[in-house]
DRENFITI-45052 format. One record per residue: residue in one letter; x, y, z of N, C-alpha, C in turn. Coordinates in steps of 0.001 Angstrom, whole numbers, plus 500000, padded with zeros to 6 digits. Each point is the difference from the previous one (the first is absolute). Layout:
AXYZXYZXYZ ...
***
This chain:
X531397826705788490498560499849500251499343499407498762 X499027499148500224499329499363498885499204501027499220 X500109499905498728499302500973499144498501499736500060 X499220501014500197498564499889500115499342500536498729 X498846499473499668499252500438498832498963501032500406 X499962501095499314499024501035500278498701499682499267 X498878500105500675498712499668499407499268501273499588 X499603500054498715499222501127499452500621501349500359 X501208500290499588500633501261500394499304501226499424 X499208499802498941499378501160499380498706500418500667 X499448499143500864498697500305500609500088500397501464 X501187500090500534500152500338501412500652501342500126 X499710500678501097500579501291500279501346499823500688 X500821501032499999501299499894500701499795499735501490 X500752499066500539499891499622501397499025498878500242 X499284499576498928499020498930500153500393498753499210 X501280499881499699500446498865499213499777498703500768 X499634498994499287499738498697500593500893498983499308 X500738499285500798500949499051499452499568498592500362 X500148499091499102499708498595500189501228499209499605 X500454499114500934501167499196499711499654498906499003 X500953499567499263499755498891499062499554498748500747 X499198499191499333499440498818500627501069499002500394 X501054499914499214501054499028500331500811500404501229 X499875501260500459500710500447501189499116499960501257 X498761499648499856499071499920501147499396498609500047 X500662499054500644499486498609500044498805499884500951 X498862500564499581498808499994500843499501498588500258 X500205499142499033499540498631500180500690499338501172 X501281500258500200500733499402501114499585500624501338 X499656501304499973499612500667501232498625499535500469 X499066499894499092498632499682500353499717498510500110 X500914499197499600499749498561500030500046499472501431 X499326498895500255499926499372501311500590498611499926 X500807499691501024500606498672500056498940498999500451 X499476499239499065498950499045500322500502498805500788 X501292499778500023500550498876500761500199500314501479 X499853501289500390500171500380501406498833499478500826 X500245499613501265498910499497500852499001501104500310 X498762499604500255498952500968500331500308500690501326 X499646501273500081500286500784501204498719500691500466 X500011500410501289498888500747500568500545500981501018 X499097500731500658500434501021500946500696499394501207 X499520498836500484500626499364501147501421499545499661 X500178499449498803501338499562499599500946501183499840 X499490501086499449500836501195499863500377500558501367 X499047499988500933500292500492501352501028499116500696 X499901498685499817500965499094500626501400500200499428 X500097500195498691501323500238499401500623501291500522 X499150500971500330500532501268500525500374499883501476 X499144499347500794500227499937501442501141499072500382 X500190498933499272501044499051500386501403500559499844 X500118501135499327501297500668499872500197501069501072 X499005500177500869500070501023501041500434499351501317 X501180500352500538500465499364501255499061500243501173 X499377501178500075499078500283501095498803499052499973 X499513499672498813498887499052499887500423498608500459 X501206499591499663500481498677500398500123499909501525 X500574501025500624500164499988501457498641500012500695 X499095500838499544498664500069500609499256498684499827 X500111499400498815499343498716499768500525498906500911 X501315499966500222500576498990500889499533500205501444 X499909501251500441499508500269501360498545499554500158 X499174500267498998498598499588500075499888498480500027 X500780499334499183499978498528499984500442499443501349 X501006500623500620500467499527501308498927500181501069 X499315501144500004498955500240501002498849499015499813 X499620499746498751498933499030499739500424498605500438 X501257499648499781500506498689500426499958499864501526 X500388501054500704499945499972501468498566499843500484 X499067500688499338498602499901500417499415498617499726 X500424499353498920499446498701499648500677498845500739 X501299500122500249500750498897500614500829500522501182 X499349500423501086500761500544501142500822498939500721 X499561498750499958500724498945500726501361499717499402 X500252500466498777501310499783499395501057500876500662 X499606501169500476500955500962500549500153499898501513 X499081499366500680500106499859501455499295498736500444 X500573499357500990499404498796500581499335500278501343 X500087501234500472499427500362501294498487500157499881 X499320499645501064498550500161500053499674501426500445 X499323500802499167499724501383500402499019500093501155 X499249498933500267499030500017501093500613499653501349 X501246499544499988500635499602501263500628501222500647 X499518500334501191500512501144500746500197499579501457 X501140500331500543500282499719501401500654501214500633 X499564500321501193500539501181500681501446499821500431 X500501498772499953501415499792500319500912500674498981 X499494500209498773500786500632498939499632501469499807 X499304500589500936499543501374499837501157500965499781 X499932500740498881500981501038499630501419499450499907 X500135498727499674501332499429499798500577500507498684 X501314500245499936500602500501498751500093498906498945 X500500500385498823500133499055498892500986498895500357 X499675498808499509500850498843500255499903499064498808 X500659498877500068499990499032498909498585499458499800 X499501500107498781498647499571499701498948501034500295 X500385501108500645499071501090500333500680501330499645 X500124500315498713500798501177499602499404501328500433 X498702500061500259499360501251500417499730500051501502 X500385498975500738499774499988501432498560499678500352 X499606500392501223498669499699500516499332501290500455 X498659499996499991499261501166500448499687499889501492 X499136500887500495499697500048501431499341498718500482 X499198499370499153499319498772500402500836498746499760 X501244500172499536500862498853499765499753499297498690 X499416500671499037499746499416498682501170500306499068 X500304499058499125501077500172499036499565501012498937 X500681501137499922499591501076499103500193499598498540 X501085499296499692500277499633498611498913499088499432 X499622498973500747498969499081499508498657500710499858 X499705500935500889498734500735499912500008500948498806 X501162500569499662500095500851498812499794499173498733 X500628498828499950499892499155498808498566499520499804 X499395499476501051498638499500499875498984501146499878 X500319501160500568499091501139499883499980500622498617 X501017499687499174500022500522498635498798499517499212 X499593498761500231498851499456499269498738500801500310 X499768500298501271498798500745500376500028501416499438 X501117500686500167500089501387499525499864500073498489 X500669499089499295499933500025498540498602499632499516 X499356499057500664498643499615499602499038501174500168 X500080500672501140499125501148500233500267501083498965 X501264500306499737500324501056499045499542499682498590 X500247498767499544499654499629498621498486499961499805 X499285499314500888498551499880499821499295501342500197 X500477500802500941499399501326500185500220500868498763 X501187499941499425500283500785498792499134499545498830 X499861498686499823499180499485498893498534500443500140 X499448499864501207498604500384500192499804501508499862 X500957500782500508499902501453499866500047500410498534 X500903499400499227500115500343498579498745499580499235 X499475498808500282498800499542499300498789500881500314 X499759500259501288498850500811500385500139501437499524 X501169500600500210500203501384499577499931500164498490 X500559499043499244499948500079498541498573499859499489 X499236499090500582498617499807499569499159501255500241 X500087500571501204499201501188500312500456501198499162 X501310500202499899500497501128499216499705499868498521 X500082498775499450499730499804498577498533500257499676 X499102499502500844498574500230499773499668501492500087 X500573500687500999499727501424500152500540500802498821 X501208499700499556500586500758498906499405499688498644 X499513498780499787499487499618498685498577500486499774 X499127499823500979498599500364499808499731501472500290 X500740500595500958499804501409500277498613500284500550 X499569501251499921498658500382500425499762499748501474 X498777499548500315499641499779501393500765498828500600 X500397499039499167500804498882500511501351500506500505 X500626500851499225501273500576500414499825500862501244 X498914500754500073499768500878501157499826499192501279 X499197498926499942499760499193501193501282499301500453 X500699499359499067501213499267500366501118500946500440 X500054501177499419501028500967500406499743500511501408 X498751500241500339499688500459501358500248498874501009 X499705498761499618500314498874500875501502499877500214 X500759500225498946501460499973500120500490501115500913 X499403501182499891500401501112500866499729499686501473 X498886499321500278499675499660501391501057499069500576 X500336498942499277500999499057500503501401500611499978 X500220500956499102501321500635499942500257500859501224 X498939500516500620500161500813501202500299499149501235 X499708498716499938500265499111501132501437499506499929 X500788500305501020501384499518500042500007498487500130 X500809499343499176499994498541499980500434499421501343 X500930500662500680500455499500501297498901500117501051 X499376501164500067498933500202500983498812499096499715 X499609499901498738498880499135499656500289498539500290 X501227499557499722500354498608500268499986499700501498 X500482500939500814500005499778501452498572499879500529 X499104500879499530498614499967500483499311498702499602 X500120499607498734499309498797499529500592498747500625 X501323499924500078500628498812500576499700499874501489 X499845501119500677499648499945501412498587499452500192 X499129500241499042498642499480500078499952498489499791 X500936499475499192500035498560499719501295499399500518 X500313500307501248501268499566500572500036498510500300 X498832499360500068499971498579500351500488499114498863 X499942500485498764500433499199498857501512500061499862 X500618498861499662501452499922499880500454499744498575 X499130500124499009500342499726498616500701501203499380 X500970499703499112500688501089499303499087500653498968 X498948499310499576499082500594499025499254501179500602 X499883500036501302499384501151500651500803501258499703 X501307499929500141500852501160499735500023500323498512 X500022498976499149500026500225498555498736500731499547 X498845499571500498498749500642499609499902501433500527 X500526500237501197499982501363500536500906500910499170 X501178499513499619500884500789499140499344500282498651 X499292499017499465499304500200498731498891501027500137 X499292499959501120498878500910500223500434501457500007 X501173500285500564500443501393500131501133500369499044 X500457499074499146501169500288499172499754500102498509 X498758499814499532499732499980498564499853501371499385 X499916501043500801499642501320499487501059500578499055 X501271499871500342501047500570499146500055499295498655 X499829498683499992499991499257498737498790500394499159 X498855500203500640498791500398499266500188501356499326 X500613500949500690500247501322499404500879499877498756 X501077499219500108500928499866498871499341499251498849 X499247498930500310499320499246498950498954500858499286 X499292500824500740499000500875499390500643500950498999 X501098500628500391500668500923499080500554499304498770 X500581498807500189500566499274498864498917499551499032 X498855499555500516498907499565499135499382501188499261 X499841501127500669499453501186499337500897500454498857 X501298499823500149500915500363498919499950498986498867 X499922498706500340500061498970498969498702499877499204 X498866500299500600498736499798499295499794501000498862 X500780501080499960499886500984498930500992499764498872 X500754498923500049500966499719498938499321499332498813 X500743499930498873499408499550498749499606498528500025 X500749499171500713499686498569499962498631499712500622 X499594500798501001498676499803500586498913500414499012 X500229501086499273499027500425498990499892498967498882 X501154499467499573499974498988498946499301498727500464 X500234499592501240499352498800500530498490500191500102 X499575501187500405498561500276500067499380500002498608 X500720500549499020499494500021498628499860498604499421 X500826499070500469499919498625499528498944499186500718 X499269500613500944498897499328500654500292499458501378 X501132500360500594500333499498501327499149500709501052 X499592499278501028499182500564501075500874500818500950 X499403500920500757500802500805500951500733499158501039 X499341498963500537500661499167500996501193499277499393 X499849499516498785501117499336499325501137500983499741 X499664501208499593501046501002499795500757500282501295 X499247500068501096500627500335501280500996498932500430 X499560498746500005500844498933500544500955499396498966 X499704500161498723500848499397498979501041500964499436 X499671501278499960500886500955499332500479501120500923 X499085500586500776500373501182500776500817499631501229 X499526499037500791500728499637501219501415499501499730 X500225499117499017501395499583499743500924501148499642 X499475501048499394500824501157499655500073501029501125 X499360499697501141500031500909501155500707499395501206 X500614498843499824500557499290501145501368500510500446 X500696500748499165501371500412500342500067500771501321 X499258501082500198500079500710501299499433499178501154 X499018499132499712499420499183501073501016498993500510 X500775499404499098501023499032500409501078500679500832 X500362501213499626501024500732500764499521500262501427 X498748500449500148499462500267501332499884498706500803 X499594498911499355499867498731500703501321499474500532 X501057500091499195501300499503500447500574500841501139 X499769501300499962500500500842501090499167499852501269 X498750499529499864499141499833501174500286498713500757 X500696499046499376500261498722500656500777500190501300 X501070500779499959500796500235501212499192500761501046 X499118500894499544499179500765500944499096499090500814 X499393499024499360499087499101500712500755499030500915 X501209499626499632500803499161500890500350500757501276 X500414501259499844500318500827501175498739500281500817 X498869500197499336498743500242500708499606498789500832 X500161498811499464499690498789500768500889499888501227 X501299500293499851500909499948501146499619501045501051 X499588501177499559499603501051500945498744499610500768 X499006499458499304498772499583500668500262498873500993 X500878499073499643500336498923500929500740500530501215 X500857501004499790500716500602501124499034500703500950 X498944500587499441499009500691500832499024499041500669 X500064498725499654499174498999500658498676499715499335 X499767500526498784498735499754499300500210499251498698 X501223499556499748500299499302498756499985498496500182 X501091499382499533500122498554500112500087499612501464 X499192499019500412500008499538501386501301499276500276 X500564500205501213501237499337500367499836498498499967 X501079499316499634499957498548499931499870499423501392 X499566498730500049499696499385501292501222499937500898 X501137499708499404501211499885500821500360501307500669 X499861501080499250500315501304500563498981500385501064 X498738499696499755498982500310500997500250499232501288 X500366498730499848500297499211501189501205500549500743 X500997500450499238501187500553500649499671501285500751 X499172500836499371499605501243500670499202499699501267 X499074499022499913499220499631501173500896499444501111 X500972499168499597500916499439500986500815501099500670 X500458500959499192500776501109500552499148500810500987 X498720500217499653499128500758500895499758499246501308 X499809498689499906499779499204501213501216500036500901 X501184499843499391501229500021500798500185501358500659 X499679501067499261500139501336500573499034500188501173 X498774499512499874499045500132501094500425499173501220 X500521498808499757500483499182501117501159500681500714 X500868500624499224501123500709500615499500501174500847 X499002500715499461499443501113500774499333499482501283 X499290498889499911499345499451501179501020499539501037 X501096499398499541501028499558500948500646501192500697 X500203501087499232500554501201500624499022500569501030 X498719500018499646499002500500500952499924499103501236 X500108498682499789499974499082501146501205500213500904 X501168500252499379501181500272500811499858501270500809 X499440501042499356499786501248500736498995499799501139 X498960499218499735499017499735501056500624499241501165 X500844499043499681500652499240501070500887500896500846 X500729500935499341500874500899500748499184500899500929 X498864500537499468499159500855500831499381499195501137 X499630498769499698499399499158501033501004499699501112 X501257499767499633501038499745501007500180501229500887 X500032501191499344500146501227500793498791500202500908 X498821499669499513498800500160500809500030499064501210 X500408498759499798500103499045501106501037500473501005 X501130500535499502501033500498500914499486501176500822 X499224500873499358499447501134500745498994499510501046 X499180499030499622499067499457500990500750499382501184 X501076499299499736500789499402501067500616501073500879 X500466501086499358500587501086500792498960500650500892 X498794500176499484498937500581500805499636499079501154 X499976498705499712499679499059501072501075499971501066 X501265500189499614501092499994500972500087501302500784 X499340501010499540500098501306500659498598500391500469 X499644499769501233498641500293500475499761501512500094 X498749500350499790499553501395500106500784500943499071 X500431499515498827500822500827499124499192501170499429 X498704499783499751499218501073499410499800501143501001 X499673499671501265499797501055500993501287500745500258 X501109499311500103501269500680500250500401500865498812 X499668499522498778500343500792498812499194501298499979 X498696499915500335499184501208500024500475500973501092 X500389499469501143500466500861501101501242500761499608 X500985499296499499501250500674499608499794500897498786 X499103499646499111499745500875498852499382501297500461 X499050499935500948499362501210500496501005500876500737 X500833499389500818500993500785500748501045500592499067 X500324499285498968501009500515499037499449501192499234 X498713499941499627499403501109499276499886501228500894 X499739499822501327499858501137500887501334500611500375 X500992499179500176501304500510500461500955500295498867 X499744499427498811500938500204498901501256499194500153 X500024499028500858501169499157500210500118499019498849 X501043500135499200500185499125498835500419498602500396 X500407499817501245500419498674500435498915499288500795 X498801500623500048498945499412500811499601498625499532 X499943499852498657499597498715499471501051498924500237 X501213500442500182501071499009500194499921499376501383 X499194500600500926499936499472501359498820499056500186 X499472499506498834498889499070500115500412498769500753 X501203499551499789500421498793500704500527500352501392 
***
C-alpha cells in the first residue's frame, strides 16, 4: 500500500486522523482536464448514442418507418383500386394478387388495408398533436398561475373528464353526420381527449416552477410568461411526451371503432355503390319470389273457379251434406258430395 502522510498528528484526537496522499500520486490535473479536441455534444447526441445500441429501439424504429412509408406511398405495395368492388367476388378467399381475399361487398381487403393506413395514421397523429398542445397549454397555465385561474381551469377539466370520450364522440358526430371530413373526427377527439394531458402538465409545471432555475431567472428580470414557455415547460415535457406517445394507438383504435359504428369516416363511393347494388339485387330477388308465389296462388284460384264452374250447385250440396253429417255423425258424409 502506498505510504500516506499524516497531517497535523498532534492536533487531532484518536480516530480522527486525516490522511492526504502525496501530490505526485494524485494526478488531479489529468482527471479534471477536458479534451478540447473532442466534438461538441448535447443531450440529443448523448441520447442517440445510447439508443442506437438498443436492439428494441432499432426494431421499433424500423416498424415505425415502414408504417409511415405505407401511409405515404400505398401504390408501391398494391396496384389494386380500393374503390373497386364487385359482388361477383363477394367473400372470395385469398388468391394471387389478393392475399387477404375479399369482403362481403367484393372489395379487395388487402388494398383497402394499405390505403386505409393513411387515413388511420393521419387521424391518430393529428389528434394526438392537438390533444397534447391543448392539454399542455391549459395544464401549464393552471399550474403556473394558480389561484382562481387554477380553480376555474381545474373545474373545467373535471367537467370534461366526466364525459366519456366514446359517448361524447358518438353524440357530437351524430349531430354533424353530413360532413365527411376527417378533421371532424380529429376535432371531436381533441375536444374530449385533452383532460388527461392537462392534469399531467399541471402537476409537472407546479413541480418545476419551484425549482432554483425559475427563481434565478426571475431574479435576473425574466417575465413570468417567458419563464413559463422558455424554462418551465421544456423541463416539464418528459411525462407529457410519454402520455402523448401512448395515446396515439388509442386514437387510431377510437377512429376505427367510430367508423364501425357508422359515425366515423364515411364509406368510400365504391363501397356505397356496392352496398346499394347489393340491396337492389336483394329487393329484386324478394319481388321475384313474391311474384312467383302470387302466380302459384293465382293458378290455384283459377283451377278452383274452374272446378266450381264444372260442378253446378256445389255450395248447396256442400251445405246439405255438412248439415246431415253434423246431425248423424257420419264421418263419410262429406265423401258423398259427388
